C-alpha angles and dihedrals in degrees: 000000000000127000125245114262109244099180093159095083090162087087093047107037096076112348126270110014123192117240102263102188141344116258119242125228106282130229115265109254116275112212130190089215129059117266146083123263121191120232110269122214109232096220101047106031117108118238112282110238141135137193092223127052117242114279091226109060120194115175110229134152125204112210112201123193139149092260131030119238092249137099120227125204130178112239118250092246088052090237111123132326139282121215137194136174116273099232092193093059115111090211092062092060098046088091089067089075097042126087115286095241094048117114115221123208123183128212120190149102131283124244089230132063113249119202112245090241090061100040097091091051093045091050093051092047093050092046095048099044104024106022088235126139113205123215110208113206119201110244095247091053095042093054095049094039101047108022092031117037099017099041101029100037114018101034096052093041092052089048093052099256116135125190095243090165135014089256093050106063132324125299116236109281115200092201090059090052088050089051091048089052092047091049093051089049090056091050089050092052090055091051090047089054094062107024129113094201100201096049107029130083121214124211117190123196135211142336095302092074105036096131095045092092089066094053091050098041092050089056098039114030096190099038113142102233136167132183129200124196114211095187131065121278110223129228118274090252090062098035095049089067092070115104093219097039098127093045091058094044092050092047093052090049087063085075120089093220129021118196131206133182095229141020090245091061092047091045091055093048091050090048090054091050089050098046098038104030103025095239124143126201130225132206118214124174092338095313123113119211140176118215105222117171095324094317123107109221108203122222114212123197111193127133113224120243137208131263104258096195093053094052092048091049091051091047090058089050091051089049092052090050089053090226092135091056091049092052093046087054092047094050099035112150091013133109107230123209115189134207124184114183143147116250092259135136091235099054093081094224095150089048087056091051092048090051091052090051091050090049093052089048097048095039107036090177086081095055105109091015109058118072128184113206106196116192110195111197115209115275115262092206135041141220146087093306092060092046091052097048091048091054093046091050093048090049093050093048092053094046095049093044091049091049100050104024120135132175106293093001135094118167095219128047105191117197109191101177140077110291120199120231090247092057091043092054089051089057090046089055095056099039119102091199138013117215123204116179100165111154089215130002132161098226116323112205096198094101091050092052091047092053093053091046092051089051085058131178121292114259097014136103088250092085119115098224135022091225090064094249114123122218140169140169132210134196107188136175114250087225099069126090098242095054097088090055096051101070094165095055124101102247117208142181099238091206088066099076094179094052091047091051088054091049092053089052092048092048098055093036095052118119115262094240092056092049090052092052094048091048093050090052092049096045092051090055096042095047094050098040098054129145092277091054090051096048092046093050091047094049093047090054091046090055089049092050092050100044096103095047096108096038098062132064112248135189136160126241134176137046134261112350090341087078115121138160120243114211118193142161113288090242093052112100145152116280110251111220092206091052096050094044089053093050091044093053092053095048124099100189116034129184114201119186119182133183116215115209109058092008111056093007123041115246091230095055114114095199104059097185110118117253124242088253092059093046090050093050094047091048092051092051092046090050093066106089091213090065132086103191122189133182106213112191145149091233124106121270095242097060095042092045091051096045095049099038091121089063099074096172095047116115115218128202105190130192092021091309103313090119120041134188125176097201139341094272092053128084123249114263125209107226094179115097094217122068095171111106100175087118089074090069087061099041100043097061089051091050090048089053092056091040091058091047095045116065111216097024125118141183122236112201115205128179092255104017147038119221125193111203122199101167091118096044125094104291098230095038092043092053091046093051091046090055091048092047092049091057092043093052094044088054099048094039096043091116096042126097093245140106121227112205137169124218139165103324090336144097113199133192115194139153118282117257095036119121142128088249095058092048091049088053090051090051093051092045094049090050090051094047091052091053096256100106105179115253090180126042129183120182120175128181142140113209146051095278090058092056085074088065093047091050094049092057093073092047090048091057092047092051094047097246086118122034122246086236093055112125101236125198112178105175132181125200112243133020103281141118107289144155087238117095095216138046140193119201101235147340091281090061091047091054091047090051092048092045088055090051092048091054089056091050123106108238118230121254113288092254091062098050112119113231 
């Protein structure tokens, strides 16, 4: 069964959304295979899926980003547009790392506004000549989506800036969020127009499109889709302040692979998933994955690189234009430090200026000799913050130049205009050191470009040293993404102006031999980890993450951004009440094993005493002489015996089967082989030590086991303490006959040879020995301990304890990966199913009825 496709999430994300723009007529679908596909209505079409891949496979990847890698220019006669590739765009060079025969299609917006009357012609032109599909955003949506939500909410949040006051950042604006959702929907419609869902890959880029995966996953359950975030991802303490924090996390988790530049960014994302969604990651053979409703969402850590060919081509151009020679002449006799930054509050430009001022003051020998060339690229956003930082920088430049100016010398050359890559490479070639003092930056490829330019081209002016030895120096902030990969750089905390000043002095004072060695180390890394290496690595991991898509059954559940795809084994299906009732009525000897918490009783219930309804159902099942009914629970025998005292014929296996009682008139049996509990004197002090150190934790003492609970502790600290305790207990109890296991918010120590699986096997064997081999078996549970019961069923059939003709119904509670073959959604459905069986049961003679 497949879910309905609700692609208009505007009506679902936060309630009643206003209509934010009328949709234009969409492009007809463009397919890579022959055929005609009728136009689908977004709001009424069923999810597109298939159990079998297409017979005609054409490898193609659709790259989706906020902007297309093309430049648009109005023709001189003002009639139409001319387009060309944007050679500086990262997206354009992704194809270098993809298979040679793979077709690449781009979906994104244009940097210019195209009149509605021209949009169809422009769309067709871009598709035919550039394989680009433009998404045209209405002006009202564009402004709120990009300049509002992206630049005033996401960008500051991801760079650790919170709106503590109205004058310090923008308060959350719900209409901006609505516009963000609307814009992502428009992008999704453009992808849907051209996609072949069973053959194509989709690669989404950056924070502008973080909810796009939900739109696409809702429409195509098995779509192979990756997402890469090019900005930092903040710590959970920062991210948790965001009003739509869970919506964005859940949307990203609809991807198959999520990429980050550094481990820190990935770690913060995983921490958010743990603290806000209760998801834990696992690392297997070097790959990190999050289990999310039966799907494994891969986490990729790989910093992006630069396009070596592009830089080398531009170097040749700069050499032909003699720009490098001009700059060498201009700065002859000077030590040039270079900064290349966007005009942005997070780039730390003013901190860099203050560090230079401090260096000149503390090391006067550099006055008249050291020059900082600061290139300020135009701001991408707008607002009061940008205006304030521009004014602050201009003021600092004027003050420092006035303070240290000499005839023919100014310590700061401030270039506040767009600078072409050709001119920038010329500056790279003459700079002794590049300085990056960003207080937070996703990656920053400036140091990479600088290293390649300092390597130069043989026989040109673009060579670092006249003696043929190449050298370069880097002073980089420890808060930028490229910092971990540049081990030879001098890393600084840009907020510490004095330390940064000393780093600048160290960089330009360093011996030439040391500079050469550091440069060689950096160049080896940068030249081998280019953009092609990055895209190839990401795509290979995306293929690996999607390899089981067509083997597993998938369906969508949930509304709005709570939508997710459940992926389960093809044999895993919902338990049909009609089917089990039919099998139940035919059977002569039935075994019924029921868990308690999470099965008969909701996990969230505060009062755990069974309701009269549960007692009545259990009594009805026990009353049928053909039934052997057992409650198999981790709870103690006293509470279970007291709660179910009205059910005299009910069997109880307490503490995971350590204690067993066949009926109320029978004595408790000890199933465990070991009755020596001296180990508790060793384990309990250890648990008490961790309990005292972990606020919100507690110890549960059972007759046969000790359980440490940390559900009410801090999620991160509790998990950390649980792992530490597990190691500690395994060490001190290594020679004791016990098993130490971790579960959901618990660490448990119990005797060896005790499990629900073993007690189930004992029940089946006893029934067979007494000539009542079960021909019907129902086993229902909800957690990890119940999986032991499900697993033992197959072994029982193989060993002859259960007949091969036995009707087996192993059922888990909740749609999740399990060794059971059936599932029911919740405890209510479990009680409904048991009630149906109770109605089919033959009541005992009137004299045996319990009153």
